[in-house]
C-alpha positions as semicolon CSV with decimal commas, in nm:
position;residue;x (nm);y (nm);z (nm)
1;M;4,084;1,281;-2,521
2;E;3,899;1,106;-2,240
3;H;3,993;1,380;-1,990
4;K;3,888;1,645;-2,238
5;G;3,551;1,475;-2,274
6;D;3,505;1,472;-1,896
7;S;3,588;1,842;-1,882
8;L;3,332;1,921;-2,151
9;T;3,068;1,716;-1,970
10;H;3,134;1,901;-1,645
11;E;3,113;2,233;-1,829
12;I;2,777;2,135;-1,980
13;I;2,641;2,041;-1,638
14;R;2,768;2,370;-1,491
15;K;2,597;2,572;-1,764
16;L;2,274;2,377;-1,715
17;N;2,271;2,471;-1,347
18;T;2,327;2,840;-1,424
19;S;2,107;2,881;-1,735
20;F;1,740;2,968;-1,708
21;V;1,643;2,906;-2,072
22;T;1,785;2,611;-2,268
23;P;1,746;2,534;-2,641
24;I;1,598;2,191;-2,558
25;D;1,484;2,025;-2,236
26;R;1,741;2,007;-1,958
27;E;1,685;1,634;-1,914
28;D;1,757;1,573;-2,284
29;I;2,077;1,781;-2,273
30;L;2,198;1,598;-1,964
31;A;2,114;1,255;-2,110
32;L;2,289;1,339;-2,438
33;A;2,601;1,467;-2,265
34;S;2,616;1,164;-2,035
35;S;2,571;0,921;-2,325
36;L;2,845;1,088;-2,530
37;D;3,075;1,080;-2,227
38;D;3,004;0,707;-2,187
39;V;3,101;0,649;-2,551
40;I;3,433;0,825;-2,497
41;D;3,495;0,625;-2,178
42;L;3,429;0,295;-2,356
43;I;3,660;0,383;-2,644
44;D;3,931;0,476;-2,394
45;A;3,876;0,149;-2,204
46;A;3,914;-0,052;-2,528
47;A;4,236;0,129;-2,615
48;T;4,370;0,071;-2,262
49;R;4,301;-0,301;-2,284
50;M;4,486;-0,321;-2,612
51;L;4,791;-0,176;-2,438
52;L;4,757;-0,401;-2,135
53;F;4,728;-0,719;-2,341
54;K;4,999;-0,598;-2,583
55;V;4,789;-0,632;-2,896
56;I;5,029;-0,588;-3,189
57;E;4,790;-0,632;-3,479
58;A;4,414;-0,602;-3,483
59;T;4,195;-0,868;-3,640
60;P;3,985;-0,786;-3,948
61;H;3,670;-0,788;-3,737
62;A;3,823;-0,540;-3,491
63;K;3,927;-0,311;-3,778
64;E;3,575;-0,326;-3,918
65;L;3,426;-0,240;-3,580
66;G;3,666;0,051;-3,545
67;F;3,561;0,181;-3,886
68;L;3,193;0,152;-3,789
69;I;3,259;0,341;-3,464
70;L;3,426;0,617;-3,664
71;K;3,125;0,637;-3,898
72;C;2,887;0,656;-3,599
73;V;3,089;0,939;-3,443
74;Q;3,082;1,130;-3,771
75;E;2,705;1,090;-3,798
76;L;2,662;1,204;-3,437
77;Q;2,871;1,513;-3,509
78;K;2,655;1,594;-3,811
79;G;2,336;1,553;-3,609
80;I;2,451;1,757;-3,309
81;V;2,537;2,050;-3,538
82;H;2,165;2,086;-3,618
83;L;2,050;2,096;-3,252
84;P;2,094;2,474;-3,189
85;S;1,867;2,561;-3,482
86;S;1,497;2,484;-3,451
87;K;1,467;2,440;-3,828
88;G;1,768;2,211;-3,849
89;R;1,639;1,967;-3,587
90;D;1,434;1,793;-3,853
91;H;1,760;1,665;-4,003
92;V;1,871;1,510;-3,673
93;Y;1,635;1,217;-3,729
94;E;1,810;1,126;-4,054
95;H;2,146;1,095;-3,880
96;C;1,988;0,894;-3,597
97;V;1,855;0,646;-3,852
98;E;2,201;0,617;-4,005
99;V;2,356;0,555;-3,662
100;N;2,099;0,282;-3,599
101;S;2,185;0,109;-3,928
102;L;2,555;0,127;-3,843
103;E;2,482;-0,023;-3,501
104;N;2,300;-0,314;-3,668
105;E;2,600;-0,366;-3,894
106;A;2,827;-0,374;-3,587
107;D;2,603;-0,639;-3,431
108;R;2,639;-0,847;-3,746
109;V;3,018;-0,820;-3,726
110;C;3,015;-0,930;-3,362
111;R;2,795;-1,230;-3,441
112;T;3,023;-1,328;-3,728
113;R;3,328;-1,303;-3,503
114;S;3,161;-1,511;-3,231
115;R;3,063;-1,779;-3,481
116;T;3,414;-1,789;-3,625
117;S;3,582;-1,809;-3,283
118;S;3,352;-2,091;-3,170
119;R;3,452;-2,297;-3,474
120;T;3,826;-2,243;-3,433
121;R;3,840;-2,280;-3,055
122;R;4,074;-2,559;-2,953
123;T;4,001;-2,816;-2,686
124;P;4,236;-2,858;-2,384
125;S;4,350;-3,199;-2,512
126;S;4,480;-3,070;-2,848
127;S;4,825;-2,924;-2,908
128;S;4,921;-2,616;-3,107
129;S;4,994;-2,823;-3,417
130;G;4,644;-2,967;-3,425
131;K;4,755;-3,322;-3,341
132;R;4,616;-3,518;-3,051
133;S;4,833;-3,476;-2,744
134;T;4,940;-3,769;-2,530
135;R;4,853;-3,578;-2,212
136;R;4,499;-3,619;-2,095
137;W;4,302;-3,405;-1,862
138;K;4,231;-3,613;-1,556
139;R;3,922;-3,561;-1,352
140;P;4,002;-3,511;-0,983
141;P;3,887;-3,785;-0,747
142;T;3,555;-3,754;-0,578
143;G;3,708;-3,686;-0,238
144;A;3,912;-3,396;-0,371
145;R;3,609;-3,212;-0,508
146;T;3,454;-3,035;-0,211
147;P;3,163;-2,795;-0,233
148;P;3,248;-2,426;-0,202
149;T;3,227;-2,316;0,158
150;S;3,387;-1,975;0,136
151;S;3,202;-1,664;0,244
152;R;3,197;-1,536;-0,115
153;A;3,023;-1,851;-0,239
154;W;2,778;-1,830;0,052
155;R;2,699;-1,465;-0,028
156;S;2,645;-1,549;-0,395
157;R;2,361;-1,780;-0,296
158;M;2,188;-1,512;-0,091
159;P;1,928;-1,292;-0,268
160;D;2,005;-0,929;-0,337
161;A;1,925;-0,682;-0,060
162;P;1,678;-0,470;-0,267
163;L;1,493;-0,783;-0,378
164;L;1,477;-0,915;-0,021
165;L;1,351;-0,577;0,103
166;L;1,083;-0,571;-0,166
167;G;0,969;-0,917;-0,062
168;L;0,945;-0,805;0,302
169;V;0,737;-0,500;0,199
170;I;0,496;-0,718;-0,003
171;F;0,467;-0,969;0,283
172;A;0,404;-0,692;0,538
173;A;0,140;-0,533;0,313
174;L;-0,044;-0,864;0,275
175;A;-0,018;-0,928;0,649
176;F;-0,159;-0,584;0,733
177;D;-0,441;-0,626;0,482
178;F;-0,526;-0,964;0,633
179;I;-0,518;-0,845;0,995
180;N;-0,698;-0,517;0,926
181;G;-0,962;-0,705;0,728
182;F;-1,095;-0,864;1,047
183;H;-1,203;-0,523;1,180
184;D;-1,304;-0,355;0,854
185;T;-1,517;-0,648;0,746
186;A;-1,698;-0,659;1,078
187;N;-1,770;-0,286;1,069
188;A;-1,882;-0,296;0,706
189;I;-2,126;-0,586;0,727
190;A;-2,254;-0,543;1,085
191;T;-2,560;-0,345;0,977
192;C;-2,641;-0,575;0,685
193;I;-2,634;-0,883;0,906
194;S;-2,810;-0,727;1,207
195;T;-3,098;-0,606;0,990
196;R;-3,101;-0,940;0,806
197;A;-3,076;-0,762;0,471
198;L;-2,809;-1,012;0,366
199;S;-2,706;-1,350;0,488
200;I;-2,372;-1,388;0,666
201;R;-2,212;-1,569;0,372
202;S;-2,336;-1,317;0,115
203;A;-2,223;-1,021;0,325
204;I;-1,874;-1,166;0,377
205;L;-1,835;-1,249;0,008
206;M;-1,952;-0,902;-0,093
207;A;-1,714;-0,729;0,150
208;A;-1,417;-0,944;0,047
209;G;-1,480;-0,893;-0,325
210;L;-1,537;-0,518;-0,305
211;N;-1,234;-0,463;-0,080
212;F;-1,017;-0,655;-0,325
213;V;-1,146;-0,462;-0,625
214;G;-1,125;-0,129;-0,442
215;A;-0,751;-0,169;-0,387
216;F;-0,700;-0,161;-0,764
217;V;-0,971;0,090;-0,860
218;S;-0,965;0,362;-0,595
219;T;-0,637;0,554;-0,562
220;H;-0,775;0,879;-0,418
221;V;-0,607;0,837;-0,081
222;A;-0,265;0,774;-0,237
223;T;-0,315;1,067;-0,474
224;T;-0,407;1,300;-0,188
225;I;-0,105;1,196;0,019
226;G;0,129;1,235;-0,279
227;K;0,013;1,590;-0,359
228;G;0,171;1,779;-0,074
229;I;0,128;1,582;0,245
230;V;0,426;1,355;0,179
231;D;0,712;1,402;-0,066
232;P;0,714;1,089;-0,292
233;G;1,093;1,109;-0,315
234;D;1,124;1,045;0,059
235;V;0,900;0,738;0,055
236;T;1,151;0,454;0,030
237;Q;1,092;0,083;0,082
238;I;1,230;0,108;0,435
239;V;0,980;0,386;0,517
240;V;0,692;0,179;0,377
241;L;0,807;-0,130;0,569
242;S;0,831;0,070;0,893
243;A;0,484;0,217;0,841
244;L;0,335;-0,126;0,774
245;A;0,504;-0,270;1,082
246;G;0,362;0,011;1,296
247;A;0,016;-0,035;1,145
248;I;0,026;-0,411;1,209
249;F;0,130;-0,352;1,571
250;W;-0,141;-0,090;1,626
251;T;-0,413;-0,301;1,464
252;S;-0,326;-0,617;1,653
253;S;-0,274;-0,450;1,993
254;P;-0,555;-0,520;2,244
255;G;-0,605;-0,154;2,336
256;T;-0,718;-0,031;1,992
257;T;-1,073;0,061;1,910
258;A;-1,076;-0,183;1,620
259;S;-1,023;-0,481;1,853
260;R;-1,317;-0,402;2,083
261;P;-1,616;-0,636;2,055
262;P;-1,895;-0,514;1,827
263;P;-2,211;-0,369;1,983
264;P;-2,496;-0,614;2,046
265;T;-2,747;-0,661;1,769
266;P;-3,117;-0,582;1,819
267;S;-3,199;-0,951;1,832
268;S;-2,949;-1,021;2,110
269;A;-3,053;-0,708;2,301
270;G;-3,414;-0,821;2,303
């Protein structure tokens, strides 16, 4: 059955790639087919584990869960029948509500089973008859307990690569904003200070506040770049990190225009 489900899923994907008009959105058809295929895979995995662990008789909770899975599959079959007809799609919602109620009932069964197993779980010092065993679990001496030094334990303490890359991108963005702020602030407030329209402190505070607010308010540059200049799908974190590194190097290099000293003010020229 699992192989048959995979074949049907592949056939659906093939027809989606060759069909111009679909009864519903392509994304919805693909998501529905993938979800149904996942259900079949999980049922097959549960049946395989029962064979591997040589389960002879199922518990009452397992039987109840199996019955609920059967009811969910029946409701899904009833709802999918209405999808080809535009008038019958209104009845799909009713079957979805029924599947949701059955899923809540399955959660209740799982919680009941977990509560029951936690009460009946035996401790390592008790025997099968329920009597206290004469054998005790001894704690190993302090010298025998060494901290894990294997490469697997060392790798488990390291952060994930995507999270580390995201942190580097955020750090590089803040570093570029800080370094580039030296030049932008000087260019923005040079006229205000040279004409004595604002004091130095007021001009710096105004430039810092408006630059900070502008990063959250104005997105015109990003919108322009994302509308044809650059494909957003190609902009990965590595690309952004490389661009920030290049911008930091260019901004901090002594040969750039931004690093040249500002022109003399009228007061100094006189």
